[in-house]
C-alpha positions as CSV (number, residue, x, y, z in Angstrom):
1,M,-0.1,-0.1,-0.2
2,S,1.2,3.6,-0.8
3,S,2.4,5.8,2.2
4,Q,-0.4,7.4,4.1
5,R,-2.0,10.3,1.7
6,K,-3.9,13.6,3.6
7,I,-7.4,13.9,2.2
8,L,-10.1,16.6,3.0
9,V,-13.3,15.4,1.2
10,T,-16.9,17.3,1.1
11,S,-20.4,16.7,0.0
12,A,-22.5,20.0,-1.1
13,L,-24.1,21.7,1.8
14,P,-28.1,20.9,2.4
15,Y,-30.0,23.5,2.3
16,A,-31.5,24.3,5.4
17,N,-35.0,25.2,3.8
18,G,-36.3,21.5,3.1
19,D,-35.8,17.7,4.2
20,I,-33.2,15.5,3.3
21,H,-35.0,13.3,0.1
22,I,-33.3,10.1,-1.8
23,G,-32.1,12.3,-4.4
24,H,-29.7,14.1,-1.9
25,L,-28.7,10.9,-0.7
26,L,-27.1,9.9,-4.1
27,E,-24.3,12.3,-3.6
28,Y,-23.9,11.7,0.4
29,V,-23.9,7.9,-0.3
30,Q,-21.3,8.6,-3.0
31,T,-19.1,10.4,-1.1
32,D,-19.6,8.4,2.2
33,I,-18.6,4.9,0.5
34,W,-15.4,6.7,-1.2
35,V,-14.5,8.5,2.6
36,R,-14.8,4.8,4.0
37,F,-13.0,3.2,1.2
38,Q,-9.9,5.4,1.9
39,K,-10.0,5.0,5.8
40,S,-9.9,1.6,5.0
41,R,-6.7,1.6,3.2
42,G,-5.2,3.3,6.1
43,H,-5.4,6.8,5.0
44,Q,-6.1,9.6,6.7
45,C,-9.8,11.3,5.3
46,I,-12.1,13.8,6.6
47,Y,-15.5,13.8,5.5
48,V,-17.0,17.3,6.1
49,C,-20.0,19.1,5.7
50,A,-22.4,21.8,7.1
51,D,-26.3,23.3,6.6
52,D,-26.1,25.8,4.2
53,T,-28.4,28.5,5.9
54,H,-28.4,31.7,4.7
55,G,-30.7,33.5,2.1
56,T,-34.0,34.9,1.5
57,P,-36.0,31.5,1.2
58,V,-34.7,30.8,4.8
59,M,-35.3,34.5,5.8
60,L,-39.7,33.9,4.8
61,R,-40.1,30.3,5.5
62,A,-38.9,31.6,9.1
63,Q,-41.2,34.4,9.3
64,K,-43.9,32.1,8.0
65,E,-43.6,29.5,10.5
66,G,-43.0,32.1,13.4
67,K,-39.9,31.3,14.3
68,T,-36.5,33.2,14.3
69,P,-33.9,32.5,11.5
70,E,-31.3,30.9,14.1
71,D,-34.5,28.8,15.9
72,F,-35.8,27.9,12.3
73,I,-32.1,26.3,11.1
74,K,-31.4,25.0,14.6
75,E,-34.6,22.7,14.4
76,S,-33.7,22.2,10.4
77,H,-29.5,21.4,11.5
78,Q,-31.3,18.6,13.7
79,A,-33.6,16.8,11.9
80,H,-30.3,16.5,8.9
81,E,-27.9,15.2,11.4
82,Q,-30.4,12.7,12.4
83,D,-31.2,12.1,8.8
84,F,-27.7,11.5,7.7
85,A,-26.8,9.6,10.8
86,D,-28.9,6.9,10.6
87,C,-28.7,6.9,6.5
88,L,-24.8,5.5,8.0
89,I,-23.6,8.8,6.5
90,G,-20.2,9.1,8.8
91,F,-19.0,12.7,8.7
92,D,-16.3,13.4,10.8
93,N,-18.1,16.9,11.3
94,F,-21.3,18.5,10.3
95,H,-21.4,21.8,10.8
96,S,-23.2,25.5,9.6
97,T,-22.2,27.8,7.0
98,H,-24.5,30.2,10.4
99,S,-21.2,30.0,12.7
100,P,-18.5,31.8,13.9
101,E,-15.8,30.0,12.0
102,S,-18.2,30.9,8.7
103,K,-18.3,34.7,9.6
104,E,-14.8,35.0,10.3
105,L,-13.6,33.1,7.0
106,T,-16.5,34.7,4.7
107,Q,-15.4,38.2,5.7
108,G,-11.6,37.5,6.1
109,I,-11.5,36.2,2.0
110,Y,-14.0,39.1,1.5
111,L,-11.2,41.5,2.5
112,K,-8.4,39.6,0.8
113,L,-10.6,40.1,-2.6
114,K,-11.1,43.5,-1.7
115,E,-7.2,43.9,-0.8
116,N,-6.1,42.5,-4.1
117,G,-8.2,44.9,-6.2
118,H,-10.9,41.8,-6.8
119,I,-14.0,43.4,-5.3
120,S,-15.7,46.6,-7.2
121,S,-18.8,48.3,-6.4
122,K,-21.8,50.0,-9.1
123,T,-25.3,51.2,-9.2
124,I,-27.6,48.9,-10.1
125,N,-31.6,48.6,-10.8
126,Q,-33.0,45.8,-9.2
127,L,-36.8,44.3,-8.7
128,F,-38.4,45.5,-5.3
129,D,-41.5,44.5,-3.8
130,P,-43.0,47.7,-2.7
131,E,-45.8,45.6,0.0
132,K,-42.9,43.9,1.8
133,E,-40.4,46.7,1.0
134,M,-37.3,44.2,0.1
135,F,-35.6,43.7,-3.1
136,L,-36.3,40.4,-4.6
137,P,-34.0,37.7,-5.6
138,D,-34.3,35.9,-9.5
139,R,-36.1,33.1,-7.8
140,F,-39.0,35.4,-5.8
141,V,-40.0,37.2,-9.2
142,K,-42.3,35.1,-11.5
143,G,-44.0,36.4,-14.9
144,T,-43.9,35.8,-18.3
145,C,-40.4,34.6,-20.3
146,P,-39.3,36.9,-22.5
147,K,-38.2,34.5,-25.0
148,C,-41.0,32.2,-25.5
149,G,-43.6,33.8,-24.2
150,S,-44.1,30.7,-21.3
151,E,-46.0,32.1,-18.2
152,D,-45.3,31.3,-14.4
153,Q,-41.5,31.1,-15.2
154,Y,-38.5,32.1,-12.6
155,G,-36.7,35.4,-13.0
156,D,-33.7,33.8,-14.0
157,N,-34.6,31.3,-16.8
158,C,-37.3,29.6,-18.2
159,D,-38.2,25.9,-17.6
160,A,-40.1,25.9,-20.7
161,C,-37.5,27.0,-23.3
162,G,-34.6,27.2,-21.6
163,A,-33.9,30.8,-22.1
164,T,-31.7,32.5,-19.3
165,Y,-32.3,36.1,-18.7
166,S,-32.2,38.6,-15.8
167,P,-35.5,39.5,-13.8
168,T,-35.9,43.0,-15.0
169,E,-36.5,41.4,-18.8
170,L,-39.4,39.4,-17.6
171,K,-42.6,40.2,-18.9
172,N,-46.1,41.0,-16.3
173,P,-43.3,40.4,-13.0
174,K,-45.0,39.3,-10.1
175,S,-43.5,39.0,-6.5
176,A,-43.7,35.4,-5.3
177,V,-43.7,36.8,-1.6
178,S,-46.4,39.3,-1.9
179,G,-47.7,38.8,-5.2
180,A,-47.6,42.8,-5.8
181,T,-45.8,44.2,-8.9
182,P,-42.5,44.8,-8.4
183,I,-40.8,48.3,-9.1
184,L,-37.5,49.1,-10.3
185,K,-35.1,50.5,-7.6
186,E,-31.6,51.5,-7.4
187,S,-29.0,50.2,-4.9
188,E,-25.1,50.0,-4.5
189,H,-23.9,46.2,-5.4
190,F,-20.8,44.7,-4.5
191,F,-19.0,42.6,-7.4
192,F,-16.1,40.4,-7.5
193,D,-13.8,40.2,-10.5
194,L,-14.4,36.9,-12.1
195,K,-13.5,37.9,-15.8
196,G,-9.9,38.8,-14.2
197,F,-9.4,35.2,-13.5
198,E,-9.8,33.6,-16.9
199,G,-6.2,32.7,-17.4
200,F,-6.1,31.0,-14.3
201,L,-9.4,29.0,-14.7
202,R,-8.6,27.9,-18.4
203,E,-5.2,26.3,-16.8
204,W,-6.7,25.2,-13.4
205,L,-9.7,23.5,-15.7
206,G,-7.4,21.8,-18.2
207,A,-5.3,20.2,-16.0
208,D,-5.6,16.8,-15.6
209,G,-8.2,15.3,-13.0
210,H,-9.2,18.7,-11.7
211,V,-13.0,17.6,-13.3
212,Q,-14.4,15.4,-15.5
213,S,-13.9,15.5,-19.2
214,E,-17.7,16.4,-19.6
215,V,-17.5,19.2,-16.8
216,Q,-14.2,20.6,-18.8
217,N,-15.9,20.8,-22.2
218,K,-18.7,22.5,-20.8
219,M,-16.9,25.0,-18.7
220,N,-14.6,25.9,-21.6
221,E,-18.1,27.3,-23.6
222,W,-18.7,30.0,-20.3
223,L,-14.8,31.2,-20.3
224,D,-15.1,33.6,-23.3
225,D,-17.9,35.0,-21.3
226,L,-16.9,35.5,-18.0
227,R,-18.7,38.6,-16.3
228,Q,-18.6,40.4,-12.6
229,W,-20.3,38.2,-10.3
230,D,-22.8,40.0,-7.7
231,I,-21.7,39.1,-4.4
232,S,-23.8,41.3,-2.5
233,R,-27.6,41.6,-1.4
234,D,-29.9,44.2,0.4
235,A,-31.4,44.3,3.4
236,P,-34.1,42.3,4.8
237,Y,-31.7,39.5,4.2
238,F,-30.6,36.3,6.7
239,G,-26.8,36.1,6.0
240,W,-23.6,37.8,7.1
241,E,-23.2,41.4,6.7
242,I,-20.3,43.0,4.8
243,P,-17.9,44.5,6.7
244,G,-18.1,48.4,6.4
245,E,-21.4,48.0,4.4
246,K,-24.3,48.8,6.5
247,G,-27.5,46.8,4.9
248,K,-25.0,44.6,2.7
249,Y,-24.9,41.4,3.4
250,F,-23.1,38.5,1.1
251,Y,-24.5,36.5,-1.2
252,V,-25.5,33.1,-0.2
253,W,-23.2,31.8,-2.7
254,L,-20.3,33.3,-1.6
255,D,-20.6,32.2,2.1
256,A,-22.2,28.4,1.1
257,P,-19.0,26.9,-0.3
258,I,-16.9,28.5,2.7
259,G,-18.7,26.3,4.7
260,Y,-16.9,23.6,3.8
261,M,-13.9,25.5,5.3
262,A,-15.5,26.6,8.0
263,S,-17.0,23.1,9.1
264,F,-13.2,21.7,9.3
265,K,-11.9,24.5,11.1
266,N,-14.8,23.5,13.4
267,L,-13.4,20.3,13.3
268,C,-9.6,21.2,13.8
269,D,-10.5,23.5,16.7
270,K,-11.7,20.5,18.2
271,R,-8.9,17.7,17.2
272,D,-5.6,18.3,18.0
273,D,-3.9,16.0,15.2
274,L,-5.5,18.6,12.3
275,N,-3.9,21.6,11.5
276,F,-6.4,24.0,9.2
277,D,-3.2,25.6,7.1
278,E,-2.1,22.2,6.2
279,F,-5.2,21.4,4.1
280,W,-5.8,25.2,3.1
281,G,-3.0,27.2,2.7
282,K,-1.3,27.8,-0.7
283,D,1.4,25.5,-0.3
284,S,-0.5,22.4,1.0
285,D,0.3,19.1,0.0
286,A,-3.2,17.3,1.1
287,E,-5.9,16.3,-1.3
288,V,-9.3,17.9,-1.5
289,Y,-12.2,16.7,-3.3
290,H,-15.4,18.4,-3.6
291,F,-18.4,15.9,-4.6
292,I,-21.6,18.0,-5.7
293,G,-24.2,17.6,-8.3
294,K,-24.1,18.6,-12.1
295,D,-26.9,21.6,-11.1
296,I,-23.9,23.7,-9.1
297,I,-20.8,23.1,-11.4
298,Y,-20.8,26.9,-12.6
299,F,-20.4,27.7,-8.9
300,H,-17.8,25.1,-7.7
301,T,-15.8,25.0,-10.8
302,L,-15.3,28.9,-11.9
303,F,-16.2,30.8,-8.9
304,W,-15.2,28.8,-6.3
305,P,-11.3,28.5,-7.6
306,S,-11.0,31.9,-8.4
307,V,-12.7,33.1,-5.0
308,L,-9.7,30.8,-3.0
309,D,-6.9,31.8,-5.8
310,G,-7.5,35.3,-5.5
311,A,-7.7,35.2,-1.6
312,G,-4.4,33.4,-1.1
313,Y,-5.9,29.8,-0.4
314,R,-5.2,26.8,-2.3
315,T,-7.6,25.3,-4.9
316,P,-9.5,22.0,-4.4
317,S,-7.5,18.6,-5.9
318,A,-10.7,17.9,-8.1
319,V,-14.5,18.7,-8.1
320,W,-16.8,15.8,-9.2
321,A,-20.3,16.1,-10.3
322,H,-22.5,13.5,-10.5
323,G,-26.4,13.5,-12.5
324,F,-29.8,13.9,-11.1
325,V,-32.1,10.7,-9.6
326,T,-34.9,9.4,-11.3
327,V,-37.3,6.9,-10.6
328,N,-39.1,4.4,-12.3
329,G,-37.3,6.5,-15.5
330,Q,-39.2,10.0,-14.6
331,K,-38.4,12.8,-12.2
332,M,-39.2,12.3,-8.9
333,S,-42.8,13.3,-8.1
334,K,-44.5,14.1,-5.3
335,S,-47.9,13.2,-6.7
336,K,-47.2,10.1,-7.4
337,G,-45.4,9.5,-4.2
338,T,-41.7,9.3,-5.9
339,F,-40.2,12.3,-4.1
340,I,-39.0,10.1,-0.9
341,K,-37.9,11.6,1.8
342,A,-35.0,10.2,3.9
343,R,-36.9,9.4,7.0
344,T,-40.0,7.8,5.0
345,Y,-37.7,5.5,3.3
346,L,-35.9,4.8,6.7
347,N,-39.3,3.9,8.0
348,H,-40.0,1.2,5.5
349,F,-36.4,-0.1,4.6
350,R,-32.6,-0.8,6.2
351,P,-30.5,1.8,4.5
352,E,-27.7,-0.2,3.3
353,F,-30.3,-1.5,0.8
354,L,-30.5,1.9,-0.8
355,R,-26.7,2.1,-0.3
356,Y,-26.1,-1.4,-2.3
357,Y,-28.2,0.1,-5.0
358,Y,-26.5,3.3,-5.7
359,A,-23.3,1.9,-5.3
360,A,-24.1,-1.1,-7.9
361,K,-25.2,1.1,-10.5
362,L,-22.6,4.1,-9.9
363,S,-20.0,5.0,-12.3
364,N,-17.6,8.4,-12.3
365,R,-19.7,9.9,-15.1
366,I,-22.5,12.3,-15.3
367,D,-25.3,10.3,-16.1
368,D,-28.3,10.8,-14.3
369,F,-29.5,7.9,-12.4
370,D,-32.5,5.8,-12.1
371,L,-33.5,3.8,-9.4
372,N,-35.9,1.7,-10.8
373,L,-38.0,0.2,-7.8
374,E,-38.7,-3.4,-8.9
375,D,-35.5,-3.7,-9.9
376,F,-34.1,-2.1,-6.3
377,V,-36.4,-5.1,-4.5
378,Q,-34.7,-7.6,-7.1
379,R,-31.3,-6.5,-6.6
380,V,-31.8,-6.5,-2.9
381,N,-33.0,-9.9,-2.4
382,S,-30.8,-11.3,-5.4
383,D,-27.4,-9.7,-4.3
384,L,-27.5,-8.9,-0.6
385,V,-29.8,-11.8,0.6
386,G,-29.3,-14.5,-2.3
387,K,-25.9,-14.4,-2.9
388,L,-23.8,-12.6,-0.5
389,V,-25.5,-13.2,3.1
390,N,-26.5,-16.7,1.4
391,I,-22.8,-18.1,1.8
392,A,-22.1,-17.4,5.4
393,S,-26.1,-19.1,6.1
394,R,-25.5,-22.1,4.2
395,C,-21.9,-22.6,5.8
396,A,-22.0,-21.5,9.5
397,G,-24.5,-24.0,10.7
398,F,-22.1,-26.8,10.3
399,I,-18.8,-24.7,12.1
400,T,-21.4,-24.4,15.2
401,K,-22.8,-27.4,15.6
402,Q,-20.5,-30.3,13.8
403,F,-17.0,-28.8,14.6
404,D,-17.2,-27.0,17.6
405,S,-17.6,-23.7,16.4
406,N,-13.9,-23.5,15.2
407,L,-12.7,-23.3,11.4
408,S,-10.6,-26.2,9.6
409,D,-6.8,-25.7,9.7
410,S,-6.1,-25.9,6.6
411,I,-7.6,-24.2,3.5
412,I,-8.9,-27.0,0.8
413,E,-9.1,-24.7,-2.3
414,P,-5.7,-22.4,-2.3
415,E,-6.4,-21.7,-5.9
416,L,-9.7,-20.4,-5.3
417,I,-9.2,-18.0,-2.6
418,K,-6.6,-16.5,-4.3
419,Q,-9.1,-15.4,-6.7
420,F,-10.9,-13.8,-4.1
421,T,-7.6,-12.5,-2.3
422,E,-5.9,-11.5,-5.4
423,A,-8.7,-8.8,-6.5
424,S,-8.0,-6.9,-3.8
425,D,-5.8,-4.1,-6.4
426,E,-8.6,-4.3,-9.3
427,L,-11.1,-3.5,-6.9
428,A,-9.2,-0.9,-5.0
429,Q,-8.4,1.0,-8.5
430,H,-12.4,0.7,-9.0
431,Y,-13.1,2.4,-5.4
432,E,-10.5,5.0,-5.9
433,N,-12.1,6.1,-9.3
434,R,-15.5,6.0,-8.1
435,D,-16.7,3.4,-10.5
436,F,-18.4,1.7,-7.9
437,G,-20.6,-0.4,-10.5
438,R,-17.6,-2.1,-11.6
439,A,-16.4,-2.9,-8.3
440,V,-19.9,-4.5,-7.0
441,K,-20.0,-6.6,-10.2
442,H,-16.8,-8.1,-9.9
443,I,-17.7,-8.8,-6.2
444,M,-21.0,-10.1,-7.1
445,A,-18.9,-12.6,-9.7
446,L,-17.0,-13.4,-7.0
447,A,-19.9,-14.3,-4.9
448,D,-21.6,-16.5,-7.9
449,K,-18.2,-18.3,-7.4
450,A,-18.5,-18.6,-3.9
451,N,-22.1,-20.3,-4.4
452,A,-21.5,-22.8,-6.9
453,Y,-18.7,-24.2,-5.1
454,I,-21.0,-24.7,-2.4
455,A,-23.6,-26.0,-4.1
456,N,-21.3,-28.4,-5.8
457,E,-19.7,-29.9,-3.2
458,E,-23.0,-30.1,-0.7
459,P,-21.5,-29.9,2.6
460,W,-25.1,-31.0,3.6
461,N,-24.5,-34.7,2.4
462,L,-20.9,-34.6,3.1
463,V,-21.3,-34.3,6.6
464,K,-23.3,-37.2,7.1
465,N,-20.5,-39.4,6.4
466,D,-17.4,-39.9,8.7
467,E,-15.9,-40.4,5.7
468,T,-16.5,-37.1,4.4
469,K,-17.5,-35.2,7.2
470,E,-13.6,-33.4,7.0
471,R,-13.9,-32.2,3.8
472,A,-17.6,-30.9,4.7
473,H,-15.7,-29.1,7.6
474,Q,-13.1,-27.5,5.2
475,V,-15.3,-27.0,2.7
476,C,-17.8,-24.8,5.1
477,S,-14.4,-23.1,6.5
478,L,-13.4,-22.4,2.9
479,G,-17.0,-20.8,2.4
480,I,-16.7,-18.8,5.4
481,N,-13.3,-17.2,4.5
482,M,-15.0,-16.3,1.0
483,F,-17.5,-14.2,2.8
484,K,-15.2,-12.5,5.3
485,I,-13.5,-11.3,1.8
486,L,-16.3,-10.4,0.1
487,T,-17.5,-8.7,3.3
488,A,-14.2,-6.7,3.9
489,Y,-14.6,-5.4,0.1
490,L,-18.2,-4.2,0.2
491,A,-17.7,-2.7,3.9
492,P,-17.1,1.0,2.4
493,V,-21.0,0.2,0.8
494,L,-22.5,-2.0,3.8
495,P,-21.0,-0.8,6.8
496,E,-23.7,-1.9,9.1
497,L,-23.4,-5.3,7.9
498,A,-19.4,-5.6,8.1
499,G,-20.2,-4.8,12.1
500,K,-22.6,-8.2,12.1
501,V,-20.0,-9.9,10.1
502,Q,-17.1,-8.6,12.4
503,D,-19.1,-9.6,15.1
504,F,-20.2,-13.4,13.9
505,L,-16.1,-14.0,13.2
506,K,-14.7,-12.2,16.5
507,L,-12.8,-10.4,14.4
508,D,-11.4,-6.7,15.8
509,S,-11.5,-5.2,12.5
510,L,-12.6,-5.7,9.2
511,K,-10.8,-3.2,7.1
512,W,-9.6,-3.9,3.3
513,A,-6.0,-5.5,4.1
514,S,-8.4,-8.1,6.3
515,A,-9.1,-9.1,3.2
516,Q,-5.7,-11.2,2.5
517,D,-6.1,-12.9,6.1
518,V,-7.2,-16.6,5.7
519,L,-8.6,-17.7,9.0
520,T,-7.7,-20.9,9.7
521,G,-8.3,-22.9,13.2
522,H,-10.4,-20.0,14.1
523,E,-13.3,-19.8,16.5
524,I,-16.4,-18.2,15.2
525,N,-20.1,-16.8,17.1
526,K,-23.2,-19.0,16.3
527,F,-24.9,-17.7,12.7
528,K,-27.8,-14.9,13.4
529,P,-29.8,-13.7,10.1
530,M,-28.0,-10.3,8.9
531,M,-30.8,-9.7,5.7
532,Q,-34.1,-10.2,4.9
533,R,-36.0,-10.2,1.9
534,I,-38.1,-7.8,0.6
535,D,-40.9,-7.3,-1.6
536,M,-43.0,-4.7,-3.6
537,K,-45.6,-4.5,-0.7
538,Q,-43.4,-2.5,1.0
539,V,-42.6,0.0,-1.6
540,E,-46.0,0.6,-2.3
541,A,-46.6,1.5,1.4
542,M,-43.7,3.9,1.0
543,I,-45.3,5.1,-1.8
544,E,-48.4,6.1,0.0
545,D,-46.4,7.5,3.1
546,S,-44.9,9.9,0.4
547,K,-48.4,11.1,-1.0
548,E,-49.3,11.8,2.8
549,D,-46.1,13.5,3.5
550,L,-47.4,15.6,0.2
551,E,-50.7,16.3,1.3
552,A,-49.6,17.1,4.9
553,E,-47.1,19.9,3.2
554,V,-49.5,21.0,0.7
555,K,-52.8,21.0,3.1
556,P,-54.1,25.0,3.4
557,E,-53.8,26.7,6.2
558,A,-56.5,26.7,8.4
559,Q,-58.2,30.5,8.1
560,L,-60.4,31.8,10.6
561,D,-63.5,33.1,9.5
562,D,-62.2,36.3,11.8
563,P,-58.6,36.4,10.3
564,I,-56.1,37.1,12.8
565,K,-54.7,40.7,12.8
566,D,-51.1,42.0,12.1
567,E,-48.3,40.5,14.2
568,I,-47.5,42.5,17.2
569,Q,-44.3,42.2,19.1
570,F,-44.3,41.2,23.0
571,G,-43.3,44.6,23.9
572,D,-46.6,45.6,22.6
573,F,-48.6,43.5,23.8
574,D,-46.9,43.9,27.4
575,K,-48.4,47.2,27.2
576,I,-52.1,46.0,27.9
577,D,-52.7,45.9,31.6
578,L,-55.4,43.7,32.1
579,R,-56.8,42.1,35.2
580,I,-59.4,40.3,37.2
581,A,-62.4,42.4,38.2
582,K,-65.5,41.9,39.9
583,I,-68.6,43.3,38.6
584,A,-69.9,45.1,41.7
585,K,-73.0,46.5,40.0
586,A,-74.6,45.9,36.4
587,E,-77.3,48.4,35.2
588,H,-79.4,49.1,32.0
589,V,-78.4,52.8,30.4
590,E,-81.3,55.1,29.7
591,G,-81.5,55.6,26.5
592,A,-78.5,53.3,25.2
593,D,-79.7,49.7,22.9
594,K,-76.8,48.3,23.1
595,L,-74.8,48.9,26.5
596,L,-74.6,48.4,30.1
597,K,-72.8,50.4,32.9
598,L,-70.8,48.5,34.9
599,Q,-68.6,49.0,38.3
600,L,-65.9,46.6,38.2
601,D,-64.2,46.2,41.5
602,L,-60.4,45.7,41.4
603,G,-59.9,45.1,45.2
604,N,-58.1,47.8,47.8
605,G,-60.8,50.3,47.2
606,V,-60.5,50.4,43.5
607,T,-63.1,50.9,40.9
608,K,-63.8,51.2,37.2
609,Q,-66.9,52.8,35.8
610,V,-67.2,50.4,32.4
611,F,-70.3,50.9,29.0
612,A,-70.2,47.6,28.0
613,G,-72.0,47.1,24.4
614,I,-73.6,43.5,25.8
615,K,-77.2,44.1,26.5
616,A,-78.5,42.0,24.1
617,A,-76.5,39.0,25.3
618,Y,-77.1,39.5,29.1
619,D,-79.3,40.5,31.9
620,P,-77.7,43.0,34.6
621,A,-79.0,40.6,37.2
622,D,-77.0,38.0,36.2
623,L,-73.5,39.7,36.1
624,Q,-73.6,40.6,39.6
625,G,-71.1,39.3,41.7
626,K,-69.6,37.7,38.6
627,L,-65.8,37.7,38.0
628,T,-64.2,38.9,34.6
629,V,-61.3,40.5,32.7
630,M,-61.0,44.1,31.9
631,V,-58.3,46.1,30.2
632,A,-57.6,48.5,33.2
633,N,-55.2,50.8,31.9
634,L,-57.1,52.1,28.6
635,A,-57.6,55.5,28.7
636,P,-60.7,57.2,29.6
637,R,-63.3,58.1,26.8
638,K,-66.4,60.3,27.6
639,M,-69.0,59.2,26.5
640,K,-72.8,60.2,26.1
641,F,-74.0,58.2,28.9
642,G,-70.7,58.9,31.1
643,M,-67.1,58.4,31.5
644,S,-66.3,54.7,30.4
645,E,-62.6,53.8,32.1
646,G,-61.7,50.2,30.3
647,M,-63.1,47.4,28.5
648,V,-64.4,44.1,29.3
649,L,-63.4,41.4,27.4
650,A,-65.9,39.3,25.1
651,A,-66.0,36.9,22.5
652,G,-68.8,36.5,20.0
653,P,-70.1,38.3,16.9
654,G,-72.1,40.4,18.5
655,G,-75.7,40.9,19.8
656,K,-77.4,38.1,21.8
657,D,-74.1,35.9,20.6
658,L,-71.4,37.5,23.3
659,W,-69.8,36.0,26.2
660,I,-68.1,37.8,28.6
661,L,-64.5,36.1,30.1
662,N,-64.6,34.5,33.4
663,P,-61.4,33.4,35.0
664,D,-61.5,30.1,37.0
665,E,-61.9,29.8,40.6
666,G,-59.5,31.1,42.8
667,A,-58.8,34.6,41.1
668,Q,-59.0,37.3,42.9
669,P,-59.9,40.9,41.6
670,G,-56.9,43.4,40.7
671,M,-54.4,40.3,39.9
672,R,-52.7,41.0,36.9
673,V,-53.7,38.4,33.8
674,K,-50.4,37.6,31.8
């Protein structure tokens, strides 16, 4: 094995404004498998990620839910962290872009870019929502495409014809926040001079291995048209404020990739064996890899390397992109129940089933990935249960019952086991190249050989005869060894199963190198079932649950007949002095159609006179002696019939349908209502 490598790996940051779903999981599973492989080979491989927390969508979502952005992203972070852990995604650190490390690094990088002459400012015209009093991001403007005339298109591109444009070119624009017609308003914005990095980018993109060939070809098309990149947004905005520029915030796509660095810095502060500069310094000899989806290639292969270079940091060793996930050959659909959240999947299946299916079909290209649910069931049953685990289940019982749980002292077929151990280098190369599909195909071909050998030898018959009983021992021992080797090769894909096999075989570890170790005279534990078959009924139940998730999401908000008034702050409410009052006297008011005159006793000799419009609902005699709640600090109001010094609280539409508030027993006149 080569000398130990220092590797830092990241996956794209999940946005805080949404749940993790099976489309996301393709990337995290792909990354996690590669990281586990590197760790199994003995390399120092660190896997970090973080929630992407800033931007207008998070701010508006938090407002809608009546939460602060900080509280909202904290809840989202906890949910994401749990989903990833349950899907066996082994981050070394999962952090947040709303962190001290993120703020320090983002502002520091900006100031360095500014110092090096890469930042400029200019006044631009932007669409502004006059009702919400906020500038509108591109995706928060909708209207008619200026190119093809399709309606209900976003402010930056058209889903119908694929055209790109600026929001100001959109016809009949409407704010997606309030529905108001936006107006043009001037604002000073700050720009990163991407054009100045054209030469650097041509060299970086052209270097061997930095990006896939498909990416290189696509990005080369953009290099002739590089422009200044707008990196600022106006208040109100949830993010980091630009140093020295009041009311101006960093655009989320500037600080989001810096979240990779921030998460790693947070980890460095917790571990003595890691040094931030050794991985991110200009002269770093470490390897840094980003796994991303093809939809964010532009940001990661043009902006991100340029920002790093302009601020004096090292650039990535490589950026690896993957395609989108389809289900049954079609785009993930909420209405069909194929837009499946990670948690919904986990409620029905083991995480390793999806990990295996993804690995079995993943290549290092940017092709879209189809999750065919029938094929998913068949592969799990055929490969994992029918081939891999079947090897152990066919052999282990004989070892424990007939041979005191000990494997044979010798290997009966050295040439056969050699085929398994010598596959290590080729399989390692497939893993290294992220060509997991080829690795799995080769491993399953070896599993077929193991099963064919066992079936041909028929140890269940050999064990019946004293003359052939020892051969049964050797055949089953060989089968257990082949099973161990295959599990070691699949451990990056199936870490939970690998742990069970490690316990079953009484091993200290099941790392990659252990595939070379053949067990002889070794004691094992009793075999326990490790995986069960699945069927389409479970898939159908998962799809139905996904549809229910959708219904819960899109269910219209309950609306009161009498809508709730605009929100107030706690300080506004605290100004109202609500008190328990005893109705000492109630009487009709001569000449008044709706009013009763109430004398309210607040205790300690304090009384207040109140005229209340409850005549149609109450007889004065029924009110006297009752407790109610009043607004005690309402400014006195002079009325035709006298001075009213407060207000009693009542519910109902009016007339006979009114009910004054009555506190529970034990309340005393003068008590404050909080």
